[in-house]
C-alpha positions in Angstrom: -4.6 9.5 42.0 -3.3 7.5 45.1 -0.6 5.7 45.5 -2.0 2.3 45.9 -3.7 2.8 42.7 -0.8 3.9 41.4 0.2 0.5 41.7 -3.0 -1.2 40.3 -3.3 0.5 37.4 1.0 -0.1 36.1 0.0 -4.0 37.9 -3.2 -4.1 35.1 -0.9 -2.7 32.8 1.4 -5.3 32.5 -1.0 -8.0 32.5 -2.0 -6.5 29.5 -0.6 -7.9 26.1 -0.5 -4.3 23.8 2.3 -2.1 24.8 1.6 0.8 26.5 3.0 3.7 28.7 1.7 5.7 32.1 3.1 9.6 31.7 1.8 12.4 33.3 1.0 15.8 32.2 4.2 16.4 31.3 5.3 14.0 29.4 7.5 12.6 31.2 7.1 8.6 30.9 5.9 6.9 34.8 5.8 3.3 33.7 5.8 1.1 30.6 4.6 -2.6 30.2 6.8 -5.8 29.7 5.6 -5.8 26.2 6.3 -2.3 25.9 9.4 -2.8 27.1 10.3 -5.5 24.8 8.4 -4.1 21.9 10.4 -0.6 21.4 12.5 0.4 24.6 16.3 0.3 24.8 19.1 0.0 26.7 18.2 2.7 29.4 15.3 3.0 31.9 11.9 3.8 30.4 10.9 5.5 33.3 12.0 8.8 34.0 12.6 10.1 30.7 10.4 12.1 28.3 7.9 10.3 25.6 9.6 12.1 22.9 12.4 11.4 23.7 12.1 7.5 23.5 9.7 7.3 20.9 11.3 10.7 18.5 14.6 11.0 19.8 13.2 14.9 19.9 14.2 17.3 22.8 11.5 19.2 22.8 7.2 17.5 22.8 6.4 16.8 19.3 3.7 19.1 18.8 6.2 22.1 19.0 8.1 20.4 15.4 5.7 19.9 13.1 3.9 16.6 14.5 0.4 15.6 15.9 0.4 15.6 20.1 -1.8 12.8 21.4 -1.2 13.7 24.9 -1.5 17.7 23.7 -4.7 16.7 22.0 -6.1 15.3 24.9 -5.4 18.0 26.9 -7.3 20.8 25.3 -10.2 18.0 24.3 -10.3 16.0 28.4 -11.1 13.2 25.6 -9.2 9.7 24.3 -7.0 10.7 21.4 -5.8 8.9 18.1 -2.6 9.6 15.5 -0.7 7.5 13.4 3.0 8.6 13.8 7.1 7.6 13.0 8.7 6.1 15.7 12.0 5.0 16.5 12.1 1.7 16.9 15.0 -0.6 18.2 14.9 -1.5 14.8 14.8 1.7 12.8 11.4 4.0 12.5 7.9 2.6 12.2 5.0 3.9 11.0 2.6 3.3 14.3 -0.5 3.2 15.8 -1.1 5.6 19.0 -3.9 5.4 21.6 -3.7 7.9 24.8 -6.3 7.4 27.0 -6.9 10.2 29.9 -7.3 9.0 33.6 -8.9 10.7 36.1 -8.4 11.4 39.8 -11.0 11.9 42.1 -11.8 15.8 41.1 -12.8 15.6 38.0 -8.6 16.1 36.1 -6.8 14.9 34.7 -4.4 12.7 36.4 -1.7 10.9 33.6 -2.3 9.3 30.6 -1.8 6.1 28.7 -0.7 5.2 25.6 -1.1 1.9 23.3 1.2 1.4 20.9 0.8 -0.7 18.1 3.3 -1.0 14.8 1.8 -1.1 11.7 3.2 -4.1 9.7 2.0 -3.2 5.7 3.7 -0.5 6.1 7.7 0.6 6.0 9.1 4.3 6.4 12.5 1.9 5.5 13.2 0.1 2.3 10.8 -2.8 2.7 11.0 -6.4 0.5 7.0 -6.0 0.6 3.7 -4.2 1.2 3.4 0.2 1.5 6.6 2.2 1.8 6.4 6.2 2.8 6.9 8.8 5.3 5.4 11.9 4.1 2.4 13.5 5.6 0.6 12.9 2.8 1.1 9.3 2.8 0.5 9.0 6.6 -3.0 10.9 6.9 -3.9 8.2 3.7 -2.5 5.5 6.3 -3.9 6.7 9.6 -7.8 6.1 7.5 -6.7 2.7 7.1 -6.0 1.9 10.3 -9.2 2.9 11.4 -11.6 2.1 8.8 -10.1 -2.0 8.8 -10.9 -3.7 11.7 -14.2 -2.5 10.9 -16.8 -4.6 8.1 -17.2 -0.7 5.9 -17.2 -0.8 2.4 -13.7 0.8 1.2 -13.4 2.6 -1.6 -10.4 4.0 -3.2 -9.4 6.7 -6.1 -6.7 7.9 -7.5 -5.0 7.9 -10.1 -3.7 4.6 -12.0 0.1 2.8 -10.8 -0.6 4.9 -7.0 -1.1 1.6 -5.6 -4.5 0.9 -5.1 -4.2 -3.1 -4.7 -1.9 -3.1 -2.6 -3.8 -0.6 -0.4 -6.6 -2.8 -0.5 -4.2 -5.6 0.5 -3.0 -3.8 4.0 -6.5 -3.4 4.6 -7.1 -7.2 4.4 -4.7 -8.1 5.7 -5.2 -5.4 9.0 -8.9 -6.6 8.8 -10.9 -9.2 11.2 -11.1 -11.2 8.4 -6.7 -11.2 7.2 -7.2 -15.5 7.5 -9.7 -15.9 5.7 -9.4 -15.7 1.1 -8.6 -11.7 0.0 -10.3 -12.2 -3.9 -9.2 -9.7 -6.3 -11.8 -9.3 -9.4 -10.4 -7.5 -12.2 -13.5 -5.9 -13.6 -12.4 -4.4 -16.5 -11.4 -7.1 -17.9 -14.8 -8.9 -17.2 -16.8 -8.8 -20.3 -21.5 -9.0 -20.1 -21.3 -12.7 -20.9 -18.2 -13.6 -18.3 -19.5 -10.9 -15.1 -21.9 -13.9 -14.0 -20.1 -16.5 -14.3 -17.4 -15.6 -12.6 -18.7 -13.9 -10.2 -21.7 -16.1 -8.5 -20.2 -19.3 -10.6 -22.0 -22.1 -12.8 -24.0 -25.4 -11.4 -22.5 -27.9 -14.1 -25.0 -28.2 -17.9 -25.7 -24.5 -16.9 -24.2 -23.9 -20.6 -22.7 -25.9 -23.5 -19.5 -26.2 -21.8 -20.2 -25.8 -18.0 -19.5 -29.7 -18.0 -18.9 -29.9 -13.8 -19.8 -26.9 -11.1 -17.5 -23.6 -10.6 -17.6 -22.1 -7.5 -17.5 -18.2 -8.1 -15.4 -15.5 -7.1 -17.4 -14.5 -4.1 -18.3 -17.8 -3.1 -14.4 -18.2 -3.4 -13.8 -14.7 -1.6 -16.5 -16.6 1.7 -15.3 -15.7 4.9 -12.8 -12.9 3.5 -12.3 -10.1 0.9 -13.6 -9.1 -2.5 -11.9 -6.0 -3.6 -13.1 -5.3 -7.1 -10.2 -3.4 -8.9 -11.7 -0.7 -11.3 -15.4 -1.1 -10.5 -15.9 1.9 -12.9 -15.9 0.2 -15.4 -18.7 -2.1 -14.3 -21.0 -1.5 -17.8 -23.6 0.7 -16.6 -26.6 -2.7 -17.6 -24.5 -5.4 -15.4 -23.8 -2.6 -12.6 -27.6 -3.7 -10.9 -26.6 -7.5 -10.6 -23.8 -6.4 -8.9 -26.7 -4.4 -6.7 -29.0 -6.9 -5.9 -25.4 -9.0 -4.6 -25.0 -5.7 -2.2 -28.4 -5.2 -1.1 -29.8 -8.6 -0.5 -25.6 -10.4 1.0 -27.3 -13.2 -1.5 -27.0 -14.5 -5.0 -27.3 -17.8 -7.2 -24.9 -19.7 -9.4 -25.8 -19.5 -13.7 -28.4 -22.1 -14.1 -28.9 -22.9 -10.0 -32.1 -21.4 -8.8 -31.3 -21.8 -4.4 -29.9 -18.7 -3.3 -26.8 -18.6 -1.6 -25.4 -16.9 1.4 -22.3 -14.1 0.4 -20.4 -13.7 3.5 -17.5 -10.9 2.6 -16.4 -7.5 3.0 -16.2 -5.8 0.0 -13.2 -3.1 -0.7 -13.5 -1.5 -4.7 -11.1 0.9 -6.8 -10.8 3.4 -9.8 -9.5 6.1 -11.4 -12.7 7.4 -12.2 -14.5 10.1 -11.5 -17.7 8.5 -9.7 -19.2 10.9 -8.8 -19.0 13.0 -12.3 -20.5 9.4 -14.0 -22.9 9.7 -11.4 -24.2 13.2 -12.5 -23.5 12.1 -16.2 -25.9 9.1 -15.4 -23.7 6.0 -16.1 -22.5 4.8 -13.2 -25.3 4.2 -10.9 -25.9 6.6 -7.7 -27.4 3.4 -5.6 -24.2 1.7 -6.5 -21.9 4.8 -5.4 -23.5 4.8 -2.2 -23.4 1.5 -1.1 -19.9 0.4 -2.1 -18.5 3.8 -0.9 -19.4 3.9 3.0 -15.3 5.1 3.7 -13.6 6.2 0.6 -10.2 6.5 0.8 -7.9 9.2 -1.6 -4.6 7.7 -2.4 -2.5 10.8 -3.2 -0.4 10.9 -6.5 3.9 10.7 -5.9 4.1 14.4 -7.2 2.0 15.3 -4.0 4.5 13.2 -2.1 7.5 13.4 -4.0 9.8 13.7 -0.3 8.9 9.8 -0.2 10.4 9.5 -3.9 14.0 9.1 -2.6 12.9 5.9 -0.1 10.5 4.7 -2.7 13.1 4.2 -5.8 15.8 2.0 -3.1 12.9 0.1 -2.5 12.3 -0.8 -5.5 15.5 -0.9 -7.1 15.8 -3.6 -4.1 12.6 -5.5 -5.7 13.7 -5.3 -9.7 16.6 -6.8 -9.2 18.2 -7.5 -5.3 21.4 -9.2 -6.2 22.9 -5.8 -8.0 22.6 -3.5 -4.9 21.6 -0.5 -7.6 21.6 3.4 -5.5 21.1 6.7 -7.5 23.3 9.0 -8.8 22.9 12.0 -6.3 22.3 13.4 -9.5 19.7 11.3 -11.0 17.5 11.8 -7.6 17.2 15.2 -8.2 15.9 14.3 -11.2 13.7 12.0 -10.5 12.3 14.9 -7.9 11.7 17.1 -10.5 9.5 15.1 -12.4 6.7 14.9 -13.0 5.3 11.2 -12.8 1.6 11.1 -14.6 2.2 7.3 -14.7 2.4 7.3 -10.3 5.2 4.5 -8.9 3.9 2.1 -11.5 6.1 4.4 -14.4 8.5 4.9 -11.5 9.3 1.1 -11.4 9.7 1.4 -15.0 11.9 4.4 -15.6 14.0 2.6 -12.5 14.2 -1.3 -14.3 14.8 0.6 -17.7 18.0 2.2 -15.9 18.8 -1.5 -14.4 19.7 -2.8 -17.5 21.4 0.3 -19.1 24.0 1.1 -16.6 26.8 -1.4 -16.6 27.9 -0.8 -12.8 26.2 -0.7 -10.0 25.1 3.7 -10.1 22.2 4.9 -11.9 23.5 7.8 -13.8 21.3 10.7 -14.7 21.5 9.3 -18.6 20.6 6.0 -17.7 17.2 7.8 -17.2 13.8 7.7 -19.9 12.1 10.6 -18.6 9.9 12.4 -20.7 10.5 15.8 -19.8 12.5 17.1 -16.8 12.3 20.8 -16.5 13.8 23.0 -14.0 11.0 24.5 -11.0 11.1 27.2 -9.1 12.9 26.2 -5.5 9.3 25.9 -3.6 8.5 23.5 -5.6 11.2 21.5 -4.3 11.1 22.3 -0.9 8.1 20.5 1.3 5.2 22.6 2.0 4.9 21.1 5.2 7.7 21.7 7.8 10.4 19.1 8.2 13.5 18.6 9.8 16.7 21.0 8.3 18.7 18.1 7.6 15.4 16.7 5.5 15.0 20.6 3.6 18.9 21.6 3.6 19.3 17.8 1.4 15.6 18.6 -0.8 17.9 22.3 -1.4 21.1 20.6 -1.8 19.7 18.2 -4.7 17.6 20.9 -6.8 21.3 23.6 -6.3 23.1 20.0 -8.2 20.2 20.0 -10.5 20.4 23.5 -12.0 23.5 24.2 -10.9 25.9 25.2 -14.4 29.3 25.3 -13.8 31.0 22.2 -12.6 30.9 19.9 -8.4 34.2 22.3 -7.4 32.5 25.5 -8.5 28.3 24.5 -6.3 30.4 24.7 -3.7 32.4 27.7 -3.7 29.3 28.8 -4.1 27.4 27.0 -1.6 30.8 28.7 0.6 31.5 25.4 1.5 34.3 22.8 0.4 34.1 19.5 -2.7 34.3 17.3 0.1 31.4 19.3 1.9 29.3 19.0 -0.6 30.1 15.6 -1.8 29.8 14.0 2.0 26.0 16.1 2.3 25.3 14.8 -1.7 25.7 11.3 -0.8 23.6 11.3 3.2 
């Protein structure tokens, strides 16, 4: 690529509203457009620095420290790559959607890479007053699927145990879709009786039945142009599933007591804690309906599968439960939470913390304030994350495990670890 072509490329990028940078094959930033500088730049010049230095504060390429590097993948495949990363920004660490495109020279070889970055607004890697919160690998993988499917019209099926946050994820899907400015309507399928199903979903005409004194718009009509979220879709009785199937297949419906077919216009998101595949095998859920609603399934991990998110989730929930008190967890209390299995997932964690906030008379929640069904001492290999994490994070996991499992006092533990009691206290409270 000639100098004039590089100038043209940089001029074009600077006219784009999305944050973009140009890099060479050695991860060196050639230039950044004004949108990138405004959104992700720091006080230092960007040109000449490595992308991993700016984005991650790493001293090596991110693929060498456990991250999925789009440049490395593109160099191997020769194609564009898209990944979800945690990036360092002026606002702290944030989830970003990274899309990298190789630029070929006249010989057909990769000469440069253009990287476009977009912050995910409905997920946070820091304590947040709203939305999804997490930073674990399984959480990021789930979030990456959301970012891929959200702009499409594909039907999404959210699968996972109760309390894993399916409604929050459905809201995030809506917010990231092209229908974000239109209605988001939630239908609690577990609460719909046979007599209410059609009238609630499709509405009814005046005089359709006793008590129908005026026309009522149904939830399908209320969701027009937006998203219809069917929560606990697995609870719909078999004899009513055909009515939902007909709506999805024809895209039309009639109000109860009406004769005129109405056109439905919504993006469907469904959720359930049930094993729909097994229900299909048992003939308690229609196979044709299952394939209608599960174009793009997303599994939500249980809290026991994302233990490294427990401190972040706990801090977030404490702030949401009682923002005025500035509550915090004693390190030993946090260590107990990390060892707990949470059969009720995030919903149970919230209940535990809400009760604990009422039990403590100070701003610190102690182990005795937690009402856990049972916390068994787990082997160290079950406490440390199975994925490669920064050494500081691994040390923190180990120290919390040691503090919970050591039989002596804090002074004896520090002596066993070969550090001062003051150093142990400081490390446990970072």
